[in-house]
N, C-alpha and C positions, 0 to 999 in steps of 0.2 A: 272472465275466462282464465285457468291454471296456466300456468306455464309449461305446453309440454315438452316431452323427452322426445328426440330424433335422435336413432341408430344409425349412425355410417360403419357399413362394414367395406373396407377394401386392405387389398395389398400393398398398397401403394399410398404414402405419407399425400402426394399431389391431391389426390381423391377428394379427401375431408376436409384438407385445408381449401379447397376451391370451393366448395359448398358452402362453408363456413363466412367464409371471405363476402361469398355473393347474398347471403345471407346476414350479415353484418351491415350492407348496405342498404336491402330492403327495409331493414327494421324487426322488430316484432320479432327477437331472436331466441328461439327455443334452447332448452340444455340437451348439449349435443354428448352422446357418447359412441367413441368411436370403439371398432375390434376389427378385427383380420379375421379372412375368411376361415384360417384353422383353428380357431378356438370358439369353444363353449360361450354363446350368448343367452341371457335369460329372454323373459320376455317382458321384460321391465321399460315399455316403451309405448308412443305412441305412433308412431311410422317409423320406419328400415327404410334406409336407401343401401342400395348394393352395385358397385363397381367397382371397375380393377381389379379381378382378383386374379391368380396365378393361374387358377384351373377353373374347371366347368364349374358355373354358380345352381348347378341345378338342385343336387345335394341341398344346399345352404336356405336357396328358397322354398324349397320343399319344409325346410326344417321351421324356418321365419313365418313362414305362412299358415303354421298349426295352429295358434292362438289367433288369428281374424284380424289381425292387426295390418292397415295399408301399408303395403311394400311396393318400392318402385327400385327397378334393375335398369341399371343405365350399362344399354348394350353397346359393345363397338362393332357386334356382328351379325345382330340379326334386322339393322335396317329398324327398328322400331317397333316391331311387331311382338305381341305379346306372347312371354316363353311359357308361363304357364296359368291354368287358372288363379284369378287372384292376384295376377302380380302385372303392375301397370311397367310396361319395358319404354324406354326411351333411349333414343340414339346418341352416343357420343359424336355430336356436330359441333361446329363452332359455336359459342354462348351457350352448352348445353347446362353449366352452372347455372346460369340462372333461368334460363328453362326449368331446371329439376325444384326452383326454390321455388317458382310461381304456383308450380306442379301441385306442391309439398303443402304450401301456405293451404291453397284452395280445399285439399283433401282434408288437413288440420278443422279450418271453420266448418266445413259439414261433417266431422266426425264430429266437432263440440254442438252441431245443431241438434246432428242424431240425438247425442247424450240427452239435450236440453229436454228435448221433446218427451223422451224417455221419463225424463224428472216431474215433466209436467206432466205428462199422461200418469203415474203413480199417483202425485198429489191429486190428480182430478178423480181417480179413483177411491183414494182416500177419502176425499170429502163428501163422494157421492154416498160411500158408505156412513159417513155421519150425519149427511142428511136423512138418509135413509132410519136411521136412529132414531135422532131428532122428530122424522114425520112421526113414527109408530110413538112414543112418547106421547106425541099431541094426542094421538089419537086414543091412546089408553089412559089420557089423563083425565078423563071423565072416571071411568070404572074406579080408578086408581084413591078419587077424589067420595067416591060413593063406598070404598073400602074403607077409608080412612074415617068418618064420617061416623061409620058403624064402629069403629074399634075407640074411638074417644067419646062415644055417648056410653057404650058400655062401659069404660074404665069409670067414666064418670056416673052412671050409676051403681057401680061396685063401689065405689069408693065415700057415695052416700052413705053406707053403712062400715065405715072405716074401722069405728070401734067394736065390730063382729070381728073385723079381720085381724089373723096373725101379722105380728109385724111383719116378717120378710113377705107376707104374700102383699100387703100396701106396699113395702118398697117397689117389689116388683111390678105392680100394678102402675104405679107412679111413672117407673121409668119408661113401662110401655106409654103411656099419658106423653109423659113429654118426648120421647122420641115420634110418636104421632102428630103431635104438634108442629116437629119440624120438618116433618116431613110435607105438611099441607103448607108449612110456610116456603118449603120448595116448588113446591105444585103450584100456588099464589105466585110463583115468580115466571113459573113456564108459563102462566095464563096471561101476565104481564108483557112478557117479552112478545107472543103471539101477537097481544094486540099492535104492540111497538111495530112488528114486522107489518103486521097488515096495514098499517097507518102508511107506512116509509112505502109498500105496494103501491097505496093508492097516488100519494103521493108522485110516486115515479110514471106512472100512468097519467096523471091526469099534466105532469110536464109536459109528457113525450107528447099529448094530447096539444095540450095548447103550443108546441114548437111545430107542428104541423100543420096546425091553425092559421100559425104566423109567415110560413111559407108562401 
């Protein structure tokens, strides 16, 4: 897991210091970026924690929540009730830094898990597309072999009278024949691969059947 970036926004020095101290005690410390409520802050973070502001946090929370990143508001006045959609509000009570760190670590873990699921889902989609292409090539193998046989046979027949052919035409026919032989070799490799895959599948089924019988 890459080291996440946690943005802490506050107008009080004690607020980010308390969170950083509690996080260091818990381990797995992220990269911290600290800003004040009155300055522009970009979206280069994985989690934002807001608290200890000199004015209403509504505008800042609205700005930070636009990018869809997790957002925690440490509130002194709303008793921990959600202050707006997409924002988790926690009360600034005794031991609040430890609570914020515990919740933050869980949020980051879930975000990482979701990212992994999305990555694996895309990988599975790519593998399914490749498998579909492989199945299609296997299905078309017979037709391609027939076409190659025809091409190679006709090239050989024409080259039997090579002394009647222009030099350029003879060279082109030999090139076609050589390319046809290379394609034929590739198709033979596909055939061998298919047989190997079928053998492996049969061995897996036999092993599974033997395991069930031994239970």
